[in-house]
N, CA, C and O atoms as a GROMACS GRO file, in nm:
protein
  508
    1MET      N    1   4.978   3.406  -4.321
    1MET     CA    2   4.862   3.348  -4.259
    1MET      C    3   4.773   3.458  -4.199
    1MET      O    4   4.651   3.448  -4.202
    2THR      N    5   4.836   3.562  -4.146
    2THR     CA    6   4.761   3.672  -4.088
    2THR      C    7   4.676   3.741  -4.193
    2THR      O    8   4.563   3.781  -4.164
    3GLY      N    9   4.729   3.756  -4.314
    3GLY     CA   10   4.653   3.819  -4.421
    3GLY      C   11   4.525   3.743  -4.452
    3GLY      O   12   4.421   3.804  -4.475
    4LEU      N   13   4.533   3.611  -4.455
    4LEU     CA   14   4.415   3.528  -4.479
    4LEU      C   15   4.313   3.548  -4.368
    4LEU      O   16   4.194   3.569  -4.395
    5ARG      N   17   4.359   3.543  -4.244
    5ARG     CA   18   4.267   3.561  -4.131
    5ARG      C   19   4.199   3.698  -4.138
    5ARG      O   20   4.078   3.708  -4.119
    6ASP      N   21   4.277   3.802  -4.164
    6ASP     CA   22   4.221   3.937  -4.171
    6ASP      C   23   4.120   3.949  -4.284
    6ASP      O   24   4.012   4.006  -4.266
    7HIS      N   25   4.155   3.895  -4.400
    7HIS     CA   26   4.064   3.903  -4.514
    7HIS      C   27   3.934   3.829  -4.487
    7HIS      O   28   3.826   3.881  -4.514
    8LEU      N   29   3.945   3.708  -4.432
    8LEU     CA   30   3.825   3.629  -4.405
    8LEU      C   31   3.742   3.690  -4.292
    8LEU      O   32   3.619   3.683  -4.296
    9ARG      N   33   3.808   3.748  -4.193
    9ARG     CA   34   3.735   3.814  -4.085
    9ARG      C   35   3.655   3.932  -4.140
    9ARG      O   36   3.540   3.952  -4.104
   10LYS      N   37   3.719   4.010  -4.228
   10LYS     CA   38   3.651   4.124  -4.289
   10LYS      C   39   3.532   4.078  -4.374
   10LYS      O   40   3.425   4.138  -4.371
   11ALA      N   41   3.553   3.971  -4.450
   11ALA     CA   42   3.444   3.917  -4.532
   11ALA      C   43   3.330   3.867  -4.445
   11ALA      O   44   3.213   3.886  -4.479
   12GLN      N   45   3.363   3.804  -4.332
   12GLN     CA   46   3.260   3.754  -4.242
   12GLN      C   47   3.182   3.870  -4.181
   12GLN      O   48   3.059   3.862  -4.169
   13GLU      N   49   3.251   3.976  -4.142
   13GLU     CA   50   3.184   4.092  -4.084
   13GLU      C   51   3.089   4.155  -4.185
   13GLU      O   52   2.976   4.193  -4.152
   14THR      N   53   3.134   4.166  -4.310
   14THR     CA   54   3.050   4.221  -4.415
   14THR      C   55   2.926   4.135  -4.436
   14THR      O   56   2.815   4.187  -4.448
   15ALA      N   57   2.945   4.004  -4.440
   15ALA     CA   58   2.832   3.913  -4.462
   15ALA      C   59   2.735   3.918  -4.346
   15ALA      O   60   2.614   3.908  -4.367
   16SER      N   61   2.785   3.932  -4.223
   16SER     CA   62   2.698   3.928  -4.106
   16SER      C   63   2.621   4.058  -4.087
   16SER      O   64   2.523   4.061  -4.012
   17LYS      N   65   2.662   4.166  -4.154
   17LYS     CA   66   2.592   4.293  -4.140
   17LYS      C   67   2.461   4.296  -4.217
   17LYS      O   68   2.380   4.387  -4.199
   18GLY      N   69   2.440   4.196  -4.303
   18GLY     CA   70   2.317   4.198  -4.382
   18GLY      C   71   2.312   4.324  -4.466
   18GLY      O   72   2.220   4.403  -4.453
   19ASN      N   73   2.409   4.342  -4.551
   19ASN     CA   74   2.426   4.466  -4.626
   19ASN      C   75   2.322   4.488  -4.736
   19ASN      O   76   2.343   4.568  -4.827
   20GLY      N   77   2.210   4.420  -4.726
   20GLY     CA   78   2.102   4.441  -4.820
   20GLY      C   79   2.115   4.366  -4.950
   20GLY      O   80   2.028   4.376  -5.036
   21VAL      N   81   2.222   4.290  -4.967
   21VAL     CA   82   2.241   4.212  -5.088
   21VAL      C   83   2.160   4.084  -5.077
   21VAL      O   84   2.175   4.009  -4.981
   22LYS      N   85   2.076   4.061  -5.175
   22LYS     CA   86   1.997   3.939  -5.175
   22LYS      C   87   2.075   3.828  -5.244
   22LYS      O   88   2.132   3.848  -5.352
   23VAL      N   89   2.078   3.712  -5.182
   23VAL     CA   90   2.149   3.598  -5.237
   23VAL      C   91   2.053   3.522  -5.327
   23VAL      O   92   1.944   3.483  -5.284
   24ARG      N   93   2.093   3.500  -5.451
   24ARG     CA   94   2.011   3.425  -5.545
   24ARG      C   95   2.084   3.296  -5.579
   24ARG      O   96   2.187   3.297  -5.646
   25ARG      N   97   2.029   3.187  -5.532
   25ARG     CA   98   2.089   3.057  -5.559
   25ARG      C   99   2.035   3.005  -5.692
   25ARG      O  100   1.918   3.024  -5.724
   26PRO      N  101   2.122   2.940  -5.769
   26PRO     CA  102   2.075   2.883  -5.895
   26PRO      C  103   1.966   2.778  -5.871
   26PRO      O  104   1.978   2.696  -5.779
   27THR      N  105   1.863   2.781  -5.951
   27THR     CA  106   1.755   2.683  -5.939
   27THR      C  107   1.723   2.626  -6.076
   27THR      O  108   1.769   2.678  -6.178
   28GLY      N  109   1.646   2.518  -6.078
   28GLY     CA  110   1.598   2.459  -6.203
   28GLY      C  111   1.709   2.426  -6.300
   28GLY      O  112   1.806   2.358  -6.265
   29THR      N  113   1.694   2.472  -6.422
   29THR     CA  114   1.787   2.440  -6.530
   29THR      C  115   1.929   2.491  -6.502
   29THR      O  116   2.026   2.421  -6.531
   30LYS      N  117   1.941   2.610  -6.445
   30LYS     CA  118   2.074   2.663  -6.413
   30LYS      C  119   2.145   2.573  -6.314
   30LYS      O  120   2.264   2.545  -6.328
   31ARG      N  121   2.072   2.527  -6.212
   31ARG     CA  122   2.132   2.438  -6.112
   31ARG      C  123   2.171   2.306  -6.176
   31ARG      O  124   2.280   2.254  -6.151
   32GLU      N  125   2.084   2.251  -6.259
   32GLU     CA  126   2.113   2.124  -6.326
   32GLU      C  127   2.238   2.135  -6.413
   32GLU      O  128   2.321   2.044  -6.415
   33LYS      N  129   2.252   2.247  -6.483
   33LYS     CA  130   2.369   2.268  -6.568
   33LYS      C  131   2.496   2.277  -6.482
   33LYS      O  132   2.599   2.220  -6.516
   34MET      N  133   2.486   2.351  -6.370
   34MET     CA  134   2.600   2.364  -6.281
   34MET      C  135   2.640   2.229  -6.223
   34MET      O  136   2.758   2.197  -6.216
   35VAL      N  137   2.542   2.150  -6.181
   35VAL     CA  138   2.570   2.017  -6.126
   35VAL      C  139   2.637   1.930  -6.232
   35VAL      O  140   2.732   1.858  -6.201
   36ALA      N  141   2.589   1.936  -6.355
   36ALA     CA  142   2.648   1.855  -6.463
   36ALA      C  143   2.793   1.895  -6.488
   36ALA      O  144   2.879   1.808  -6.506
   37ILE      N  145   2.821   2.025  -6.489
   37ILE     CA  146   2.958   2.072  -6.510
   37ILE      C  147   3.049   2.027  -6.397
   37ILE      O  148   3.157   1.973  -6.420
   38LEU      N  149   3.004   2.048  -6.273
   38LEU     CA  150   3.084   2.010  -6.157
   38LEU      C  151   3.104   1.859  -6.150
   38LEU      O  152   3.212   1.812  -6.115
   39ARG      N  153   2.998   1.784  -6.183
   39ARG     CA  154   3.010   1.638  -6.181
   39ARG      C  155   3.120   1.592  -6.278
   39ARG      O  156   3.197   1.501  -6.246
   40GLY      N  157   3.127   1.654  -6.394
   40GLY     CA  158   3.231   1.620  -6.491
   40GLY      C  159   3.370   1.657  -6.441
   40GLY      O  160   3.463   1.578  -6.453
   41GLU      N  161   3.383   1.777  -6.387
   41GLU     CA  162   3.513   1.823  -6.337
   41GLU      C  163   3.560   1.740  -6.218
   41GLU      O  164   3.680   1.717  -6.202
   42GLN      N  165   3.466   1.696  -6.135
   42GLN     CA  166   3.502   1.617  -6.017
   42GLN      C  167   3.499   1.467  -6.046
   42GLN      O  168   3.513   1.384  -5.956
   43GLU      N  169   3.480   1.434  -6.173
   43GLU     CA  170   3.479   1.295  -6.218
   43GLU      C  171   3.378   1.209  -6.142
   43GLU      O  172   3.404   1.093  -6.110
   44GLY      N  173   3.262   1.271  -6.112
   44GLY     CA  174   3.154   1.199  -6.046
   44GLY      C  175   3.180   1.163  -5.902
   44GLY      O  176   3.116   1.073  -5.848
   45ARG      N  177   3.273   1.233  -5.838
   45ARG     CA  178   3.310   1.201  -5.700
   45ARG      C  179   3.282   1.319  -5.607
   45ARG      O  180   3.288   1.435  -5.647
   46CYS      N  181   3.252   1.286  -5.482
   46CYS     CA  182   3.233   1.386  -5.377
   46CYS      C  183   3.365   1.462  -5.360
   46CYS      O  184   3.472   1.400  -5.354
   47PHE      N  185   3.357   1.592  -5.351
   47PHE     CA  186   3.479   1.671  -5.337
   47PHE      C  187   3.555   1.637  -5.209
   47PHE      O  188   3.678   1.638  -5.208
   48TYR      N  189   3.483   1.607  -5.102
   48TYR     CA  190   3.548   1.588  -4.972
   48TYR      C  191   3.595   1.446  -4.946
   48TYR      O  192   3.711   1.426  -4.909
   49CYS      N  193   3.509   1.346  -4.965
   49CYS     CA  194   3.550   1.208  -4.934
   49CYS      C  195   3.600   1.133  -5.057
   49CYS      O  196   3.658   1.025  -5.046
   50ARG      N  197   3.577   1.190  -5.175
   50ARG     CA  198   3.622   1.136  -5.304
   50ARG      C  199   3.554   1.005  -5.344
   50ARG      O  200   3.599   0.936  -5.435
   51GLN      N  201   3.445   0.970  -5.274
   51GLN     CA  202   3.368   0.852  -5.313
   51GLN      C  203   3.269   0.890  -5.423
   51GLN      O  204   3.239   1.008  -5.441
   52ALA      N  205   3.220   0.791  -5.496
   52ALA     CA  206   3.126   0.817  -5.605
   52ALA      C  207   3.001   0.888  -5.553
   52ALA      O  208   2.949   0.855  -5.446
   53LEU      N  209   2.954   0.985  -5.630
   53LEU     CA  210   2.832   1.056  -5.594
   53LEU      C  211   2.710   0.972  -5.632
   53LEU      O  212   2.710   0.904  -5.735
   54GLY      N  213   2.609   0.976  -5.548
   54GLY     CA  214   2.484   0.905  -5.575
   54GLY      C  215   2.369   1.004  -5.581
   54GLY      O  216   2.384   1.115  -5.632
   55ASP      N  217   2.256   0.963  -5.529
   55ASP     CA  218   2.137   1.049  -5.529
   55ASP      C  219   2.141   1.156  -5.421
   55ASP      O  220   2.064   1.252  -5.426
   56ASP      N  221   2.231   1.141  -5.324
   56ASP     CA  222   2.236   1.236  -5.213
   56ASP      C  223   2.331   1.353  -5.241
   56ASP      O  224   2.385   1.412  -5.148
   57VAL      N  225   2.350   1.386  -5.367
   57VAL     CA  226   2.442   1.493  -5.405
   57VAL      C  227   2.386   1.629  -5.365
   57VAL      O  228   2.268   1.658  -5.384
   58THR      N  229   2.474   1.711  -5.308
   58THR     CA  230   2.439   1.848  -5.274
   58THR      C  231   2.544   1.941  -5.335
   58THR      O  232   2.656   1.900  -5.364
   59VAL      N  233   2.506   2.066  -5.352
   59VAL     CA  234   2.600   2.168  -5.397
   59VAL      C  235   2.645   2.244  -5.272
   59VAL      O  236   2.563   2.304  -5.203
   60ASP      N  237   2.774   2.239  -5.245
   60ASP     CA  238   2.829   2.303  -5.126
   60ASP      C  239   2.899   2.433  -5.164
   60ASP      O  240   2.970   2.439  -5.265
   61HIS      N  241   2.878   2.536  -5.083
   61HIS     CA  242   2.953   2.661  -5.099
   61HIS      C  243   3.090   2.637  -5.035
   61HIS      O  244   3.100   2.625  -4.913
   62PHE      N  245   3.193   2.630  -5.117
   62PHE     CA  246   3.326   2.598  -5.068
   62PHE      C  247   3.370   2.696  -4.960
   62PHE      O  248   3.409   2.655  -4.850
   63ILE      N  249   3.363   2.825  -4.989
   63ILE     CA  250   3.378   2.927  -4.886
   63ILE      C  251   3.236   2.960  -4.843
   63ILE      O  252   3.160   3.015  -4.923
   64PRO      N  253   3.198   2.928  -4.719
   64PRO     CA  254   3.059   2.947  -4.676
   64PRO      C  255   3.010   3.091  -4.697
   64PRO      O  256   3.087   3.186  -4.685
   65LEU      N  257   2.882   3.103  -4.730
   65LEU     CA  258   2.823   3.236  -4.747
   65LEU      C  259   2.842   3.319  -4.621
   65LEU      O  260   2.866   3.439  -4.628
   66SER      N  261   2.831   3.254  -4.505
   66SER     CA  262   2.845   3.326  -4.378
   66SER      C  263   2.986   3.377  -4.355
   66SER      O  264   3.009   3.456  -4.263
   67ARG      N  265   3.080   3.332  -4.439
   67ARG     CA  266   3.218   3.376  -4.425
   67ARG      C  267   3.265   3.456  -4.547
   67ARG      O  268   3.384   3.472  -4.570
   68GLY      N  269   3.168   3.504  -4.624
   68GLY     CA  270   3.200   3.592  -4.735
   68GLY      C  271   3.209   3.525  -4.871
   68GLY      O  272   3.244   3.590  -4.969
   69GLY      N  273   3.177   3.395  -4.879
   69GLY     CA  274   3.181   3.324  -5.006
   69GLY      C  275   3.068   3.368  -5.099
   69GLY      O  276   2.966   3.420  -5.054
   70GLY      N  277   3.088   3.347  -5.226
   70GLY     CA  278   2.989   3.386  -5.325
   70GLY      C  279   2.897   3.272  -5.363
   70GLY      O  280   2.915   3.157  -5.323
   71VAL      N  281   2.797   3.307  -5.443
   71VAL     CA  282   2.701   3.210  -5.494
   71VAL      C  283   2.736   3.184  -5.640
   71VAL      O  284   2.772   3.277  -5.713
   72GLY      N  285   2.726   3.061  -5.683
   72GLY     CA  286   2.752   3.028  -5.822
   72GLY      C  287   2.860   2.923  -5.834
   72GLY      O  288   2.916   2.877  -5.734
   73ILE      N  289   2.890   2.887  -5.956
   73ILE     CA  290   2.982   2.777  -5.983
   73ILE      C  291   3.124   2.806  -5.935
   73ILE      O  292   3.199   2.713  -5.905
   74GLY      N  293   3.162   2.931  -5.928
   74GLY     CA  294   3.297   2.967  -5.886
   74GLY      C  295   3.325   2.943  -5.738
   74GLY      O  296   3.440   2.953  -5.695
   75ASN      N  297   3.222   2.912  -5.661
   75ASN     CA  298   3.239   2.884  -5.518
   75ASN      C  299   3.163   2.757  -5.482
   75ASN      O  300   3.119   2.741  -5.368
   76SER      N  301   3.148   2.667  -5.576
   76SER     CA  302   3.066   2.549  -5.554
   76SER      C  303   3.142   2.420  -5.581
   76SER      O  304   3.226   2.412  -5.671
   77VAL      N  305   3.112   2.320  -5.501
   77VAL     CA  306   3.160   2.183  -5.523
   77VAL      C  307   3.044   2.090  -5.494
   77VAL      O  308   2.950   2.125  -5.423
   78LEU      N  309   3.050   1.970  -5.551
   78LEU     CA  310   2.949   1.869  -5.522
   78LEU      C  311   2.997   1.783  -5.406
   78LEU      O  312   3.114   1.747  -5.398
   79ALA      N  313   2.904   1.751  -5.318
   79ALA     CA  314   2.938   1.670  -5.202
   79ALA      C  315   2.818   1.585  -5.161
   79ALA      O  316   2.704   1.620  -5.189
   80HIS      N  317   2.847   1.474  -5.096
   80HIS     CA  318   2.740   1.396  -5.036
   80HIS      C  319   2.673   1.483  -4.928
   80HIS      O  320   2.737   1.570  -4.871
   81LEU      N  321   2.547   1.458  -4.903
   81LEU     CA  322   2.475   1.532  -4.800
   81LEU      C  323   2.549   1.523  -4.666
   81LEU      O  324   2.565   1.623  -4.596
   82LYS      N  325   2.595   1.403  -4.630
   82LYS     CA  326   2.666   1.382  -4.504
   82LYS      C  327   2.795   1.464  -4.500
   82LYS      O  328   2.825   1.529  -4.400
   83CYS      N  329   2.872   1.461  -4.609
   83CYS     CA  330   2.998   1.536  -4.614
   83CYS      C  331   2.974   1.686  -4.606
   83CYS      O  332   3.048   1.758  -4.538
   84ASN      N  333   2.871   1.733  -4.674
   84ASN     CA  334   2.836   1.874  -4.673
   84ASN      C  335   2.798   1.917  -4.531
   84ASN      O  336   2.842   2.022  -4.483
   85ARG      N  337   2.718   1.835  -4.463
   85ARG     CA  338   2.677   1.868  -4.326
   85ARG      C  339   2.796   1.865  -4.230
   85ARG      O  340   2.803   1.947  -4.139
   86GLU      N  341   2.889   1.772  -4.250
   86GLU     CA  342   3.007   1.766  -4.164
   86GLU      C  343   3.094   1.889  -4.180
   86GLU      O  344   3.150   1.940  -4.083
   87LYS      N  345   3.107   1.937  -4.304
   87LYS     CA  346   3.186   2.059  -4.327
   87LYS      C  347   3.116   2.179  -4.265
   87LYS      O  348   3.180   2.268  -4.209
   88SER      N  349   2.984   2.181  -4.277
   88SER     CA  350   2.902   2.288  -4.220
   88SER      C  351   2.948   2.424  -4.273
   88SER      O  352   2.968   2.440  -4.393
   89ASP      N  353   2.964   2.520  -4.184
   89ASP     CA  354   3.006   2.655  -4.227
   89ASP      C  355   3.153   2.680  -4.196
   89ASP      O  356   3.196   2.794  -4.179
   90GLN      N  357   3.231   2.572  -4.191
   90GLN     CA  358   3.373   2.584  -4.163
   90GLN      C  359   3.451   2.622  -4.289
   90GLN      O  360   3.410   2.589  -4.401
   91LEU      N  361   3.560   2.691  -4.269
   91LEU     CA  362   3.649   2.721  -4.381
   91LEU      C  363   3.723   2.594  -4.420
   91LEU      O  364   3.749   2.509  -4.335
   92PRO      N  365   3.758   2.581  -4.546
   92PRO     CA  366   3.830   2.461  -4.591
   92PRO      C  367   3.971   2.454  -4.538
   92PRO      O  368   4.032   2.556  -4.503
   93GLY      N  369   4.023   2.332  -4.532
   93GLY     CA  370   4.163   2.313  -4.497
   93GLY      C  371   4.252   2.342  -4.616
   93GLY      O  372   4.204   2.362  -4.727
   94VAL      N  373   4.380   2.344  -4.593
   94VAL     CA  374   4.476   2.379  -4.697
   94VAL      C  375   4.471   2.281  -4.814
   94VAL      O  376   4.472   2.324  -4.930
   95LEU      N  377   4.465   2.151  -4.787
   95LEU     CA  378   4.464   2.054  -4.897
   95LEU      C  379   4.336   2.066  -4.980
   95LEU      O  380   4.341   2.058  -5.103
   96ASP      N  381   4.222   2.085  -4.913
   96ASP     CA  382   4.097   2.106  -4.987
   96ASP      C  383   4.104   2.234  -5.068
   96ASP      O  384   4.056   2.239  -5.181
   97ALA      N  385   4.164   2.338  -5.011
   97ALA     CA  386   4.178   2.465  -5.084
   97ALA      C  387   4.261   2.447  -5.209
   97ALA      O  388   4.228   2.502  -5.315
   98TRP      N  389   4.369   2.372  -5.200
   98TRP     CA  390   4.454   2.348  -5.316
   98TRP      C  391   4.378   2.273  -5.424
   98TRP      O  392   4.384   2.309  -5.542
   99ARG      N  393   4.306   2.166  -5.385
   99ARG     CA  394   4.228   2.090  -5.482
   99ARG      C  395   4.119   2.176  -5.545
   99ARG      O  396   4.091   2.164  -5.664
  100PHE      N  397   4.058   2.262  -5.465
  100PHE     CA  398   3.953   2.351  -5.516
  100PHE      C  399   4.009   2.445  -5.621
  100PHE      O  400   3.947   2.465  -5.726
  101ILE      N  401   4.124   2.502  -5.594
  101ILE     CA  402   4.186   2.593  -5.690
  101ILE      C  403   4.217   2.519  -5.820
  101ILE      O  404   4.197   2.573  -5.929
  102LYS      N  405   4.264   2.395  -5.809
  102LYS     CA  406   4.292   2.317  -5.929
  102LYS      C  407   4.164   2.291  -6.008
  102LYS      O  408   4.166   2.300  -6.131
  103PHE      N  409   4.054   2.259  -5.941
  103PHE     CA  410   3.926   2.238  -6.011
  103PHE      C  411   3.879   2.367  -6.078
  103PHE      O  412   3.830   2.363  -6.191
  104GLN      N  413   3.894   2.480  -6.010
  104GLN     CA  414   3.852   2.607  -6.068
  104GLN      C  415   3.933   2.638  -6.193
  104GLN      O  416   3.878   2.685  -6.293
  105ARG      N  417   4.062   2.613  -6.188
  105ARG     CA  418   4.146   2.638  -6.305
  105ARG      C  419   4.112   2.541  -6.418
  105ARG      O  420   4.113   2.579  -6.535
  106LYS      N  421   4.083   2.415  -6.382
  106LYS     CA  422   4.044   2.315  -6.482
  106LYS      C  423   3.918   2.361  -6.556
  106LYS      O  424   3.904   2.339  -6.676
  107GLY      N  425   3.828   2.426  -6.483
  107GLY     CA  426   3.705   2.478  -6.544
  107GLY      C  427   3.722   2.614  -6.606
  107GLY      O  428   3.625   2.673  -6.656
  108GLY      N  429   3.845   2.667  -6.605
  108GLY     CA  430   3.871   2.798  -6.666
  108GLY      C  431   3.817   2.914  -6.583
  108GLY      O  432   3.790   3.021  -6.638
  109ARG      N  433   3.801   2.893  -6.452
  109ARG     CA  434   3.743   2.997  -6.367
  109ARG      C  435   3.845   3.047  -6.266
  109ARG      O  436   3.931   2.971  -6.219
  110ASN      N  437   3.835   3.173  -6.232
  110ASN     CA  438   3.908   3.233  -6.121
  110ASN      C  439   3.820   3.344  -6.066
  110ASN      O  440   3.864   3.458  -6.050
  111VAL      N  441   3.694   3.308  -6.037
  111VAL     CA  442   3.597   3.410  -6.001
  111VAL      C  443   3.598   3.447  -5.854
  111VAL      O  444   3.528   3.541  -5.815
  112LEU      N  445   3.674   3.378  -5.771
  112LEU     CA  446   3.680   3.414  -5.630
  112LEU      C  447   3.779   3.527  -5.604
  112LEU      O  448   3.790   3.578  -5.493
  113GLY      N  449   3.850   3.565  -5.707
  113GLY     CA  450   3.940   3.679  -5.698
  113GLY      C  451   4.037   3.672  -5.581
  113GLY      O  452   4.119   3.580  -5.573
  114PRO      N  453   4.028   3.770  -5.490
  114PRO     CA  454   4.126   3.778  -5.381
  114PRO      C  455   4.125   3.656  -5.289
  114PRO      O  456   4.229   3.622  -5.232
  115VAL      N  457   4.011   3.590  -5.272
  115VAL     CA  458   4.007   3.472  -5.186
  115VAL      C  459   4.095   3.363  -5.244
  115VAL      O  460   4.172   3.301  -5.170
  116VAL      N  461   4.085   3.339  -5.375
  116VAL     CA  462   4.169   3.238  -5.438
  116VAL      C  463   4.315   3.278  -5.428
  116VAL      O  464   4.401   3.194  -5.399
  117ASP      N  465   4.345   3.404  -5.451
  117ASP     CA  466   4.484   3.450  -5.443
  117ASP      C  467   4.541   3.430  -5.303
  117ASP      O  468   4.655   3.387  -5.288
  118ILE      N  469   4.463   3.461  -5.201
  118ILE     CA  470   4.509   3.446  -5.064
  118ILE      C  471   4.526   3.298  -5.030
  118ILE      O  472   4.626   3.260  -4.971
  119LEU      N  473   4.427   3.215  -5.067
  119LEU     CA  474   4.439   3.071  -5.042
  119LEU      C  475   4.562   3.014  -5.113
  119LEU      O  476   4.633   2.931  -5.057
  120LEU      N  477   4.586   3.058  -5.235
  120LEU     CA  478   4.702   3.011  -5.310
  120LEU      C  479   4.832   3.049  -5.240
  120LEU      O  480   4.925   2.969  -5.234
  121GLU      N  481   4.838   3.170  -5.187
  121GLU     CA  482   4.956   3.212  -5.112
  121GLU      C  483   4.979   3.123  -4.991
  121GLU      O  484   5.093   3.083  -4.964
  122VAL      N  485   4.873   3.091  -4.919
  122VAL     CA  486   4.884   3.007  -4.800
  122VAL      C  487   4.930   2.866  -4.839
  122VAL      O  488   5.020   2.809  -4.777
  123VAL      N  489   4.868   2.811  -4.942
  123VAL     CA  490   4.901   2.675  -4.987
  123VAL      C  491   5.045   2.667  -5.033
  123VAL      O  492   5.114   2.568  -5.006
  124GLU      N  493   5.092   2.768  -5.102
  124GLU     CA  494   5.228   2.766  -5.154
  124GLU      C  495   5.330   2.815  -5.051
  124GLU      O  496   5.449   2.823  -5.081
  125GLY      N  497   5.284   2.847  -4.932
  125GLY     CA  498   5.374   2.888  -4.825
  125GLY      C  499   5.424   3.030  -4.836
  125GLY      O  500   5.524   3.065  -4.772
  126ARG      N  501   5.358   3.112  -4.915
  126ARG     CA  502   5.402   3.250  -4.931
  126ARG      C  503   5.328   3.345  -4.836
  126ARG      O  504   5.364   3.462  -4.824
  127GLY      N  505   5.222   3.292  -4.769
  127GLY     CA  506   5.138   3.380  -4.685
  127GLY      C  507   5.173   3.376  -4.540
  127GLY      O  508   5.110   3.445  -4.460
   0.00000   0.00000   0.00000
């Protein structure tokens, strides 16, 4: 557990320094494609409350940008606006982390690298 805290603290410090990296969020067609892919993988349901998605769908950064998360499909889930706002910039819980890893693997992705590895260790009780 300490390794996760240390890693996330370091990522948060890096993100808060404003290291000159510009964040480019997907827009237009790229965003629509990402939403379509995620909607299929999540079976049309909000990642957090698991209810059917409607018009209030948002793309949530699973690991918040302010805590070192990346931009793009490898760190994204679909959520209702209300659910996204309730999560805010908090780190995910263990059960959400496990489900997220399963969705990423279902989509053939492991782009979070060390973050996924650390979360997996915590979920499996090895951390």
